[in-house]
Structure formats: structure tokens, C-alpha cells
C-alpha positions, 0 to 999 in steps of 0.5 A: 540502431533499431530498438532490437539491436539498441536492447541487446547493446545495452544488455551487452554493455551493462554485463562489461561494466558489472558484475551481473552474470548473464542469467542475472539480465533479461529482457521482458516484454510488456505483454509477457506475464505478468504484464507491465507498463512497458518493456523491461530490462531486468536486473536481478540478484538473489538477496537471501533465500526467496528474496530476489533484488530486481532493478527494471529498466524501461528500455523504451524510454532509454531508447527515446533518449538515445534517439534524441542524441544520448551516447550509449556510454552516457546511457550507461553512466546514468543507469550505473549512477542510478544504481549506485544511489539504490545501493546506498539508500535506506531502502536497499539497505532495509531490504537486507533485513527482511529475513530477520523478524527482530530487524524488520518487525517495527517496519511492518503494517497493514494496508487495504486492497480489493480482493477481486481486483488484486487476485493475482498481487495477493497470491502467497502474500499474508493477509486477513479477509473482511468480506471483499477487503483484504487486510494485506502485510506490508513491510516499509522499505524506507524513502527512495528518490522522495517517495515512500517504498513498501514491499508485500510480505510473502507467506514463506518469510514466516519460516524465515522468521520462525514466527506464527502468522497470528502474532506477526499480524497483530503486531502489524496492526498495533504498528499500523496504529502508532505509525498514522494514528486514527482521526476523524475529520471535519470536512468544513475544517479540513477545506479551509485549514491545510494544516488541520490534524483531525480529532483525536477521538480515541483519547479517552480523557476527552469526550469527542461529540461524534456525529450521529446525523445523516452526514456521518463522520470521515475516519482516516489517520494522520497521514490520510494515505491508506487511512481507510485501515483505521477503522480495522486497528486495535480498539478503533471500532469499539470507541466509535461504537461507544461514542455513537451508542449504537452500530454504525455503517461504514462507507469506504469512499477510497482506500484513504478513508471511510465515512461512519454513519449511525445505524439509527439515522442512516438508511443502507441502501442510500448509502450504497447509491452514494457510494456508488456515485462517488466511486464513479465520479471522484475515486481513482481506479488506483485508490478504489476499495469496495462497492460494499456497505459494511457494519459494525456490531458493538455487542458481538464486536464484528464486522460484516456486509450490511 
């Protein structure tokens, strides 16, 4: 069977074995907008106003399995089994609550993205901008196949929620703080102790000695994934400014961490060169955030380009 015939036969069998209608299963080539990795068979189902559940089947991979000896019946059964797992998953169940703010509000959080690199992704999304960084509103969808799933919140959801964007965004920032509290990490301890959980510098009962030399401080969160957001969480920049006793520079080496340097002991031009070298040599493209050096002014409590 040729690839084209396989795709058509696969689609025909899925229509017969499921309750999907003709217009709910469509074939999309990888070069069609928006471009994707590989051809896909998309199974679409309306979940609510403006919300569509989409399951993507990577048909080129399935065709390889067919060529390697899998029968069409076996492939269809495998797909049905996977669909059943998805329907029973925490991720799918939580997606049904997206239109109900009271049910979904505790799962809202903020993630950082580079604006220019993610222009298409950010269309119709809810986000704030600081320089070339977007603070984007997401909802955690839970675990699926051992991985965390999340979705960007679109602007039309505010109408369903009947909530102001400022209220929702502030609540998400606070959620992010408690989901993944900020921590400062000492590199030497992190290297030799995999269980090292960082320093809780936000504890006002402890007089944390922040580093004020040229080496700086590594700021992230307890989970260390998408941890650069820590600097924008409530009270964090203010606390660091108090500990520093002055303003400070921020070097976002990736979306996962940001280096903090005292403005009295660091040269922003040198920091920019270090950032460019780090991004080029060690930062994966998907983890890139910015080439800019940022500054925080404690007096005005504001962020800016250096």
C-alpha cells in the first residue's frame, strides 16, 4: 500500500471505529500552515465555545510500522487504546474545566518566552512584556505519559471567565510563586550534591548573605524548570535589592535560570559578552530567552534594558 493510500485507509477505519464525523478527522501535511514536524492526521472535537480538543497522529511513523509488518487492524487498535488512555487522563479531565475560572484558577502560572522568536505562538495569548521578554499566562493540565502538559490561555477565555486580565495575571504570578518558590543556587554545591535544593533567600527570618562579587548569583526555582521567571515573581526583585543594598543586573542564560550581579561590581558590556558566549556554546535553541542585559532599580522598583 502506498503512503497516500495508507493515510486514506487509516482515516476511513478511524471513522468507522469511532464517533468522529467526516469533518472531525483531517489530514495535514507538514508544510501546511502552521508548519509541523511531520504529516499529521488530526482528530478534532469541540469541547466548548472556542475550545477544541485535537489529537495528532504522526502518520509517517505509523506508515513505517505498517511497512515493518503491523497490520492496519493492529494500528487502529493501538490508536483506540491510546485515545482511551487520554480520555481517562488528568490532562483531559482538567481541559473540560478551562471555561470555569473557579475550577482552573489554581492551575494558572506564568512562563517566559522571547517575544520575537515566538510571535506566532503569542497571537491571541495573554501576556505582559518586559523588554523583549513575554510573561505568558498558562494553565497546567497535569501529567500525561509521565510528562507535564500545559496550554497557553487565549484572550477569549477572559470573556468566559468574566474576569479582568490584571486580576487573572496577578493570581497566576502568585500561583507560580507557590508552585515553584524562588531559590538561589551555589554552583559548587549543585555540582557535588544532586539533592541540593537551593537557598531560601526569601525567608525574612534568615539574614542570607548574597554574593556581591563579579561571579554573581544563580536564581531559579525549586523545580529548576522555567526558573528564570523567579525574578518577576511577587517580592523577589525587591528582596534581592534589599540584600544587595543597590540595583542589580540580570543575565538570562536560559529560560531556566538568571544570573544576578551587583551593579557596583559588574560591567554590563562584559556581562553581555558572557551571555552571548553562553547562549552560543551551551544554551539549547528551545531554551533561549534573550541577548539583552536587564537592570533592576530598587528605588523605582522597575526593570529595564541595561
